[in-house]
Chimera marker file (.cmm) of the C-alpha trace (Angstrom):
<marker_set name="trace">
<marker id="1" x="61.564" y="13.724" z="-23.120" r="1" g="1" b="0" radius="0.5"/>
<marker id="2" x="60.117" y="13.529" z="-26.602" r="1" g="1" b="0" radius="0.5"/>
<marker id="3" x="61.586" y="11.735" z="-29.631" r="1" g="1" b="0" radius="0.5"/>
<marker id="4" x="63.207" y="14.367" z="-31.843" r="1" g="1" b="0" radius="0.5"/>
<marker id="5" x="61.264" y="13.221" z="-34.903" r="1" g="1" b="0" radius="0.5"/>
<marker id="6" x="57.968" y="13.936" z="-33.066" r="1" g="1" b="0" radius="0.5"/>
<marker id="7" x="58.702" y="17.501" z="-31.905" r="1" g="1" b="0" radius="0.5"/>
<marker id="8" x="57.025" y="18.932" z="-34.995" r="1" g="1" b="0" radius="0.5"/>
<marker id="9" x="53.775" y="17.171" z="-34.145" r="1" g="1" b="0" radius="0.5"/>
<marker id="10" x="53.722" y="18.748" z="-30.704" r="1" g="1" b="0" radius="0.5"/>
<marker id="11" x="54.458" y="22.220" z="-32.054" r="1" g="1" b="0" radius="0.5"/>
<marker id="12" x="52.124" y="21.893" z="-35.025" r="1" g="1" b="0" radius="0.5"/>
<marker id="13" x="51.815" y="24.105" z="-38.054" r="1" g="1" b="0" radius="0.5"/>
<marker id="14" x="52.801" y="27.660" z="-37.065" r="1" g="1" b="0" radius="0.5"/>
<marker id="15" x="52.668" y="26.589" z="-33.404" r="1" g="1" b="0" radius="0.5"/>
<marker id="16" x="48.947" y="25.894" z="-33.553" r="1" g="1" b="0" radius="0.5"/>
<marker id="17" x="49.054" y="22.497" z="-31.818" r="1" g="1" b="0" radius="0.5"/>
<marker id="18" x="51.126" y="23.697" z="-28.875" r="1" g="1" b="0" radius="0.5"/>
<marker id="19" x="48.918" y="26.781" z="-28.467" r="1" g="1" b="0" radius="0.5"/>
<marker id="20" x="45.796" y="24.605" z="-28.421" r="1" g="1" b="0" radius="0.5"/>
<marker id="21" x="47.454" y="22.306" z="-25.923" r="1" g="1" b="0" radius="0.5"/>
<marker id="22" x="48.329" y="25.227" z="-23.662" r="1" g="1" b="0" radius="0.5"/>
<marker id="23" x="44.765" y="26.570" z="-23.828" r="1" g="1" b="0" radius="0.5"/>
<marker id="24" x="43.297" y="23.145" z="-23.137" r="1" g="1" b="0" radius="0.5"/>
<marker id="25" x="45.529" y="22.276" z="-20.201" r="1" g="1" b="0" radius="0.5"/>
<marker id="26" x="46.317" y="25.772" z="-18.819" r="1" g="1" b="0" radius="0.5"/>
<marker id="27" x="49.986" y="24.754" z="-18.675" r="1" g="1" b="0" radius="0.5"/>
<marker id="28" x="52.939" y="26.524" z="-20.272" r="1" g="1" b="0" radius="0.5"/>
<marker id="29" x="54.783" y="24.198" z="-22.653" r="1" g="1" b="0" radius="0.5"/>
<marker id="30" x="58.290" y="25.086" z="-23.778" r="1" g="1" b="0" radius="0.5"/>
<marker id="31" x="60.045" y="23.366" z="-26.663" r="1" g="1" b="0" radius="0.5"/>
<marker id="32" x="63.485" y="24.912" z="-27.271" r="1" g="1" b="0" radius="0.5"/>
<marker id="33" x="63.916" y="26.438" z="-30.719" r="1" g="1" b="0" radius="0.5"/>
<marker id="34" x="67.470" y="25.138" z="-31.081" r="1" g="1" b="0" radius="0.5"/>
<marker id="35" x="66.374" y="21.529" z="-30.793" r="1" g="1" b="0" radius="0.5"/>
<marker id="36" x="69.398" y="19.359" z="-30.061" r="1" g="1" b="0" radius="0.5"/>
<marker id="37" x="68.675" y="15.720" z="-29.414" r="1" g="1" b="0" radius="0.5"/>
<marker id="38" x="70.557" y="13.768" z="-26.767" r="1" g="1" b="0" radius="0.5"/>
<marker id="39" x="72.255" y="10.402" z="-27.323" r="1" g="1" b="0" radius="0.5"/>
<marker id="40" x="68.849" y="8.677" z="-27.216" r="1" g="1" b="0" radius="0.5"/>
<marker id="41" x="67.578" y="11.038" z="-29.938" r="1" g="1" b="0" radius="0.5"/>
<marker id="42" x="65.186" y="12.758" z="-27.528" r="1" g="1" b="0" radius="0.5"/>
<marker id="43" x="64.415" y="16.409" z="-26.819" r="1" g="1" b="0" radius="0.5"/>
<marker id="44" x="63.510" y="17.963" z="-23.472" r="1" g="1" b="0" radius="0.5"/>
<marker id="45" x="60.044" y="19.545" z="-23.371" r="1" g="1" b="0" radius="0.5"/>
<marker id="46" x="59.417" y="21.700" z="-20.293" r="1" g="1" b="0" radius="0.5"/>
<marker id="47" x="55.921" y="21.936" z="-18.846" r="1" g="1" b="0" radius="0.5"/>
<marker id="48" x="55.130" y="24.607" z="-16.250" r="1" g="1" b="0" radius="0.5"/>
<marker id="49" x="51.985" y="25.251" z="-14.272" r="1" g="1" b="0" radius="0.5"/>
<marker id="50" x="50.032" y="23.881" z="-11.361" r="1" g="1" b="0" radius="0.5"/>
<marker id="51" x="50.074" y="20.147" z="-10.701" r="1" g="1" b="0" radius="0.5"/>
<marker id="52" x="46.900" y="19.157" z="-12.552" r="1" g="1" b="0" radius="0.5"/>
<marker id="53" x="47.719" y="21.349" z="-15.536" r="1" g="1" b="0" radius="0.5"/>
<marker id="54" x="51.144" y="19.758" z="-15.941" r="1" g="1" b="0" radius="0.5"/>
<marker id="55" x="49.722" y="16.258" z="-15.532" r="1" g="1" b="0" radius="0.5"/>
<marker id="56" x="47.071" y="16.983" z="-18.136" r="1" g="1" b="0" radius="0.5"/>
<marker id="57" x="49.660" y="18.381" z="-20.556" r="1" g="1" b="0" radius="0.5"/>
<marker id="58" x="51.857" y="15.306" z="-20.094" r="1" g="1" b="0" radius="0.5"/>
<marker id="59" x="48.913" y="13.023" z="-20.824" r="1" g="1" b="0" radius="0.5"/>
<marker id="60" x="47.959" y="14.984" z="-23.917" r="1" g="1" b="0" radius="0.5"/>
<marker id="61" x="51.528" y="14.910" z="-25.240" r="1" g="1" b="0" radius="0.5"/>
<marker id="62" x="51.797" y="11.162" z="-24.578" r="1" g="1" b="0" radius="0.5"/>
<marker id="63" x="48.502" y="10.668" z="-26.397" r="1" g="1" b="0" radius="0.5"/>
<marker id="64" x="49.728" y="12.735" z="-29.369" r="1" g="1" b="0" radius="0.5"/>
<marker id="65" x="52.906" y="10.666" z="-29.550" r="1" g="1" b="0" radius="0.5"/>
<marker id="66" x="50.971" y="7.412" z="-29.220" r="1" g="1" b="0" radius="0.5"/>
<marker id="67" x="48.531" y="8.264" z="-32.009" r="1" g="1" b="0" radius="0.5"/>
<marker id="68" x="51.351" y="9.503" z="-34.269" r="1" g="1" b="0" radius="0.5"/>
<marker id="69" x="53.243" y="6.252" z="-33.710" r="1" g="1" b="0" radius="0.5"/>
<marker id="70" x="50.100" y="4.218" z="-34.347" r="1" g="1" b="0" radius="0.5"/>
<marker id="71" x="49.455" y="6.143" z="-37.559" r="1" g="1" b="0" radius="0.5"/>
<marker id="72" x="53.018" y="5.534" z="-38.781" r="1" g="1" b="0" radius="0.5"/>
<marker id="73" x="52.732" y="1.810" z="-38.049" r="1" g="1" b="0" radius="0.5"/>
<marker id="74" x="49.336" y="1.684" z="-39.756" r="1" g="1" b="0" radius="0.5"/>
<marker id="75" x="50.704" y="3.412" z="-42.851" r="1" g="1" b="0" radius="0.5"/>
<marker id="76" x="53.737" y="1.130" z="-42.948" r="1" g="1" b="0" radius="0.5"/>
<marker id="77" x="51.407" y="-1.879" z="-43.058" r="1" g="1" b="0" radius="0.5"/>
<marker id="78" x="49.650" y="-0.394" z="-46.058" r="1" g="1" b="0" radius="0.5"/>
<marker id="79" x="46.632" y="1.196" z="-44.378" r="1" g="1" b="0" radius="0.5"/>
<marker id="80" x="43.176" y="0.012" z="-45.326" r="1" g="1" b="0" radius="0.5"/>
<marker id="81" x="43.114" y="-2.714" z="-47.929" r="1" g="1" b="0" radius="0.5"/>
<marker id="82" x="41.566" y="-2.057" z="-51.314" r="1" g="1" b="0" radius="0.5"/>
<marker id="83" x="40.229" y="-4.735" z="-53.585" r="1" g="1" b="0" radius="0.5"/>
<marker id="84" x="36.927" y="-5.920" z="-54.947" r="1" g="1" b="0" radius="0.5"/>
<marker id="85" x="34.775" y="-4.355" z="-52.236" r="1" g="1" b="0" radius="0.5"/>
<marker id="86" x="34.238" y="-7.618" z="-50.382" r="1" g="1" b="0" radius="0.5"/>
<marker id="87" x="37.138" y="-7.143" z="-47.999" r="1" g="1" b="0" radius="0.5"/>
<marker id="88" x="36.743" y="-5.897" z="-44.472" r="1" g="1" b="0" radius="0.5"/>
<marker id="89" x="39.086" y="-3.471" z="-42.783" r="1" g="1" b="0" radius="0.5"/>
<marker id="90" x="41.502" y="-6.275" z="-42.001" r="1" g="1" b="0" radius="0.5"/>
<marker id="91" x="41.705" y="-7.506" z="-45.611" r="1" g="1" b="0" radius="0.5"/>
<marker id="92" x="39.628" y="-10.643" z="-45.142" r="1" g="1" b="0" radius="0.5"/>
<marker id="93" x="37.122" y="-11.361" z="-47.834" r="1" g="1" b="0" radius="0.5"/>
<marker id="94" x="34.500" y="-12.855" z="-45.530" r="1" g="1" b="0" radius="0.5"/>
<marker id="95" x="34.475" y="-16.254" z="-47.215" r="1" g="1" b="0" radius="0.5"/>
<marker id="96" x="35.984" y="-18.020" z="-44.208" r="1" g="1" b="0" radius="0.5"/>
<marker id="97" x="32.923" y="-17.552" z="-42.034" r="1" g="1" b="0" radius="0.5"/>
<marker id="98" x="34.173" y="-14.422" z="-40.348" r="1" g="1" b="0" radius="0.5"/>
<marker id="99" x="32.547" y="-11.060" z="-40.711" r="1" g="1" b="0" radius="0.5"/>
<marker id="100" x="35.711" y="-9.214" z="-41.785" r="1" g="1" b="0" radius="0.5"/>
<marker id="101" x="35.902" y="-7.033" z="-38.704" r="1" g="1" b="0" radius="0.5"/>
<marker id="102" x="39.132" y="-8.576" z="-37.486" r="1" g="1" b="0" radius="0.5"/>
<marker id="103" x="40.153" y="-10.305" z="-34.335" r="1" g="1" b="0" radius="0.5"/>
<marker id="104" x="40.706" y="-7.215" z="-32.210" r="1" g="1" b="0" radius="0.5"/>
<marker id="105" x="44.451" y="-7.086" z="-32.767" r="1" g="1" b="0" radius="0.5"/>
<marker id="106" x="44.535" y="-5.402" z="-36.187" r="1" g="1" b="0" radius="0.5"/>
<marker id="107" x="43.231" y="-1.952" z="-35.333" r="1" g="1" b="0" radius="0.5"/>
<marker id="108" x="43.746" y="1.274" z="-37.205" r="1" g="1" b="0" radius="0.5"/>
<marker id="109" x="45.094" y="4.436" z="-35.582" r="1" g="1" b="0" radius="0.5"/>
<marker id="110" x="41.652" y="5.830" z="-34.801" r="1" g="1" b="0" radius="0.5"/>
<marker id="111" x="40.626" y="2.747" z="-32.823" r="1" g="1" b="0" radius="0.5"/>
<marker id="112" x="44.018" y="2.624" z="-31.110" r="1" g="1" b="0" radius="0.5"/>
<marker id="113" x="43.653" y="6.275" z="-30.156" r="1" g="1" b="0" radius="0.5"/>
<marker id="114" x="40.196" y="5.675" z="-28.715" r="1" g="1" b="0" radius="0.5"/>
<marker id="115" x="41.477" y="2.714" z="-26.744" r="1" g="1" b="0" radius="0.5"/>
<marker id="116" x="44.400" y="4.757" z="-25.401" r="1" g="1" b="0" radius="0.5"/>
<marker id="117" x="41.987" y="7.539" z="-24.405" r="1" g="1" b="0" radius="0.5"/>
<marker id="118" x="39.801" y="5.077" z="-22.523" r="1" g="1" b="0" radius="0.5"/>
<marker id="119" x="42.832" y="3.655" z="-20.750" r="1" g="1" b="0" radius="0.5"/>
<marker id="120" x="44.081" y="7.101" z="-19.777" r="1" g="1" b="0" radius="0.5"/>
<marker id="121" x="40.665" y="8.148" z="-18.489" r="1" g="1" b="0" radius="0.5"/>
<marker id="122" x="40.207" y="4.895" z="-16.601" r="1" g="1" b="0" radius="0.5"/>
<marker id="123" x="36.900" y="3.933" z="-18.251" r="1" g="1" b="0" radius="0.5"/>
<marker id="124" x="36.168" y="0.338" z="-19.013" r="1" g="1" b="0" radius="0.5"/>
<marker id="125" x="33.987" y="-0.541" z="-21.984" r="1" g="1" b="0" radius="0.5"/>
<link id1="1" id2="2" r="1" g="1" b="0" radius="0.2"/>
<link id1="2" id2="3" r="1" g="1" b="0" radius="0.2"/>
<link id1="3" id2="4" r="1" g="1" b="0" radius="0.2"/>
<link id1="4" id2="5" r="1" g="1" b="0" radius="0.2"/>
<link id1="5" id2="6" r="1" g="1" b="0" radius="0.2"/>
<link id1="6" id2="7" r="1" g="1" b="0" radius="0.2"/>
<link id1="7" id2="8" r="1" g="1" b="0" radius="0.2"/>
<link id1="8" id2="9" r="1" g="1" b="0" radius="0.2"/>
<link id1="9" id2="10" r="1" g="1" b="0" radius="0.2"/>
<link id1="10" id2="11" r="1" g="1" b="0" radius="0.2"/>
<link id1="11" id2="12" r="1" g="1" b="0" radius="0.2"/>
<link id1="12" id2="13" r="1" g="1" b="0" radius="0.2"/>
<link id1="13" id2="14" r="1" g="1" b="0" radius="0.2"/>
<link id1="14" id2="15" r="1" g="1" b="0" radius="0.2"/>
<link id1="15" id2="16" r="1" g="1" b="0" radius="0.2"/>
<link id1="16" id2="17" r="1" g="1" b="0" radius="0.2"/>
<link id1="17" id2="18" r="1" g="1" b="0" radius="0.2"/>
<link id1="18" id2="19" r="1" g="1" b="0" radius="0.2"/>
<link id1="19" id2="20" r="1" g="1" b="0" radius="0.2"/>
<link id1="20" id2="21" r="1" g="1" b="0" radius="0.2"/>
<link id1="21" id2="22" r="1" g="1" b="0" radius="0.2"/>
<link id1="22" id2="23" r="1" g="1" b="0" radius="0.2"/>
<link id1="23" id2="24" r="1" g="1" b="0" radius="0.2"/>
<link id1="24" id2="25" r="1" g="1" b="0" radius="0.2"/>
<link id1="25" id2="26" r="1" g="1" b="0" radius="0.2"/>
<link id1="26" id2="27" r="1" g="1" b="0" radius="0.2"/>
<link id1="27" id2="28" r="1" g="1" b="0" radius="0.2"/>
<link id1="28" id2="29" r="1" g="1" b="0" radius="0.2"/>
<link id1="29" id2="30" r="1" g="1" b="0" radius="0.2"/>
<link id1="30" id2="31" r="1" g="1" b="0" radius="0.2"/>
<link id1="31" id2="32" r="1" g="1" b="0" radius="0.2"/>
<link id1="32" id2="33" r="1" g="1" b="0" radius="0.2"/>
<link id1="33" id2="34" r="1" g="1" b="0" radius="0.2"/>
<link id1="34" id2="35" r="1" g="1" b="0" radius="0.2"/>
<link id1="35" id2="36" r="1" g="1" b="0" radius="0.2"/>
<link id1="36" id2="37" r="1" g="1" b="0" radius="0.2"/>
<link id1="37" id2="38" r="1" g="1" b="0" radius="0.2"/>
<link id1="38" id2="39" r="1" g="1" b="0" radius="0.2"/>
<link id1="39" id2="40" r="1" g="1" b="0" radius="0.2"/>
<link id1="40" id2="41" r="1" g="1" b="0" radius="0.2"/>
<link id1="41" id2="42" r="1" g="1" b="0" radius="0.2"/>
<link id1="42" id2="43" r="1" g="1" b="0" radius="0.2"/>
<link id1="43" id2="44" r="1" g="1" b="0" radius="0.2"/>
<link id1="44" id2="45" r="1" g="1" b="0" radius="0.2"/>
<link id1="45" id2="46" r="1" g="1" b="0" radius="0.2"/>
<link id1="46" id2="47" r="1" g="1" b="0" radius="0.2"/>
<link id1="47" id2="48" r="1" g="1" b="0" radius="0.2"/>
<link id1="48" id2="49" r="1" g="1" b="0" radius="0.2"/>
<link id1="49" id2="50" r="1" g="1" b="0" radius="0.2"/>
<link id1="50" id2="51" r="1" g="1" b="0" radius="0.2"/>
<link id1="51" id2="52" r="1" g="1" b="0" radius="0.2"/>
<link id1="52" id2="53" r="1" g="1" b="0" radius="0.2"/>
<link id1="53" id2="54" r="1" g="1" b="0" radius="0.2"/>
<link id1="54" id2="55" r="1" g="1" b="0" radius="0.2"/>
<link id1="55" id2="56" r="1" g="1" b="0" radius="0.2"/>
<link id1="56" id2="57" r="1" g="1" b="0" radius="0.2"/>
<link id1="57" id2="58" r="1" g="1" b="0" radius="0.2"/>
<link id1="58" id2="59" r="1" g="1" b="0" radius="0.2"/>
<link id1="59" id2="60" r="1" g="1" b="0" radius="0.2"/>
<link id1="60" id2="61" r="1" g="1" b="0" radius="0.2"/>
<link id1="61" id2="62" r="1" g="1" b="0" radius="0.2"/>
<link id1="62" id2="63" r="1" g="1" b="0" radius="0.2"/>
<link id1="63" id2="64" r="1" g="1" b="0" radius="0.2"/>
<link id1="64" id2="65" r="1" g="1" b="0" radius="0.2"/>
<link id1="65" id2="66" r="1" g="1" b="0" radius="0.2"/>
<link id1="66" id2="67" r="1" g="1" b="0" radius="0.2"/>
<link id1="67" id2="68" r="1" g="1" b="0" radius="0.2"/>
<link id1="68" id2="69" r="1" g="1" b="0" radius="0.2"/>
<link id1="69" id2="70" r="1" g="1" b="0" radius="0.2"/>
<link id1="70" id2="71" r="1" g="1" b="0" radius="0.2"/>
<link id1="71" id2="72" r="1" g="1" b="0" radius="0.2"/>
<link id1="72" id2="73" r="1" g="1" b="0" radius="0.2"/>
<link id1="73" id2="74" r="1" g="1" b="0" radius="0.2"/>
<link id1="74" id2="75" r="1" g="1" b="0" radius="0.2"/>
<link id1="75" id2="76" r="1" g="1" b="0" radius="0.2"/>
<link id1="76" id2="77" r="1" g="1" b="0" radius="0.2"/>
<link id1="77" id2="78" r="1" g="1" b="0" radius="0.2"/>
<link id1="78" id2="79" r="1" g="1" b="0" radius="0.2"/>
<link id1="79" id2="80" r="1" g="1" b="0" radius="0.2"/>
<link id1="80" id2="81" r="1" g="1" b="0" radius="0.2"/>
<link id1="81" id2="82" r="1" g="1" b="0" radius="0.2"/>
<link id1="82" id2="83" r="1" g="1" b="0" radius="0.2"/>
<link id1="83" id2="84" r="1" g="1" b="0" radius="0.2"/>
<link id1="84" id2="85" r="1" g="1" b="0" radius="0.2"/>
<link id1="85" id2="86" r="1" g="1" b="0" radius="0.2"/>
<link id1="86" id2="87" r="1" g="1" b="0" radius="0.2"/>
<link id1="87" id2="88" r="1" g="1" b="0" radius="0.2"/>
<link id1="88" id2="89" r="1" g="1" b="0" radius="0.2"/>
<link id1="89" id2="90" r="1" g="1" b="0" radius="0.2"/>
<link id1="90" id2="91" r="1" g="1" b="0" radius="0.2"/>
<link id1="91" id2="92" r="1" g="1" b="0" radius="0.2"/>
<link id1="92" id2="93" r="1" g="1" b="0" radius="0.2"/>
<link id1="93" id2="94" r="1" g="1" b="0" radius="0.2"/>
<link id1="94" id2="95" r="1" g="1" b="0" radius="0.2"/>
<link id1="95" id2="96" r="1" g="1" b="0" radius="0.2"/>
<link id1="96" id2="97" r="1" g="1" b="0" radius="0.2"/>
<link id1="97" id2="98" r="1" g="1" b="0" radius="0.2"/>
<link id1="98" id2="99" r="1" g="1" b="0" radius="0.2"/>
<link id1="99" id2="100" r="1" g="1" b="0" radius="0.2"/>
<link id1="100" id2="101" r="1" g="1" b="0" radius="0.2"/>
<link id1="101" id2="102" r="1" g="1" b="0" radius="0.2"/>
<link id1="102" id2="103" r="1" g="1" b="0" radius="0.2"/>
<link id1="103" id2="104" r="1" g="1" b="0" radius="0.2"/>
<link id1="104" id2="105" r="1" g="1" b="0" radius="0.2"/>
<link id1="105" id2="106" r="1" g="1" b="0" radius="0.2"/>
<link id1="106" id2="107" r="1" g="1" b="0" radius="0.2"/>
<link id1="107" id2="108" r="1" g="1" b="0" radius="0.2"/>
<link id1="108" id2="109" r="1" g="1" b="0" radius="0.2"/>
<link id1="109" id2="110" r="1" g="1" b="0" radius="0.2"/>
<link id1="110" id2="111" r="1" g="1" b="0" radius="0.2"/>
<link id1="111" id2="112" r="1" g="1" b="0" radius="0.2"/>
<link id1="112" id2="113" r="1" g="1" b="0" radius="0.2"/>
<link id1="113" id2="114" r="1" g="1" b="0" radius="0.2"/>
<link id1="114" id2="115" r="1" g="1" b="0" radius="0.2"/>
<link id1="115" id2="116" r="1" g="1" b="0" radius="0.2"/>
<link id1="116" id2="117" r="1" g="1" b="0" radius="0.2"/>
<link id1="117" id2="118" r="1" g="1" b="0" radius="0.2"/>
<link id1="118" id2="119" r="1" g="1" b="0" radius="0.2"/>
<link id1="119" id2="120" r="1" g="1" b="0" radius="0.2"/>
<link id1="120" id2="121" r="1" g="1" b="0" radius="0.2"/>
<link id1="121" id2="122" r="1" g="1" b="0" radius="0.2"/>
<link id1="122" id2="123" r="1" g="1" b="0" radius="0.2"/>
<link id1="123" id2="124" r="1" g="1" b="0" radius="0.2"/>
<link id1="124" id2="125" r="1" g="1" b="0" radius="0.2"/>
</marker_set>
């Protein structure tokens, strides 16, 4: 099940993303053209293939959804802060003794995606 507002991200422009996903995972991914969401506003995505191919496709789709959600949350917060050039990525100006790199909780979508990838692959940094 995929949120109906995220189906377009899985399909991609002219079906490019889903084709890449199928080539990468060797699974067949089917998103119905007449997308009708259920009461939870979700759409059924069917994945066919051997066990490891389907597992890989599921992971990739979950990762795509996770990074899209992280990007939306990041953009809602205003993205990277502008200013006088003295601010770090988290908006601190560095005058409080900190280096402006944040406390590990205020990460952008790229860092969140990397962290999710590490978690999914089981590596520990």
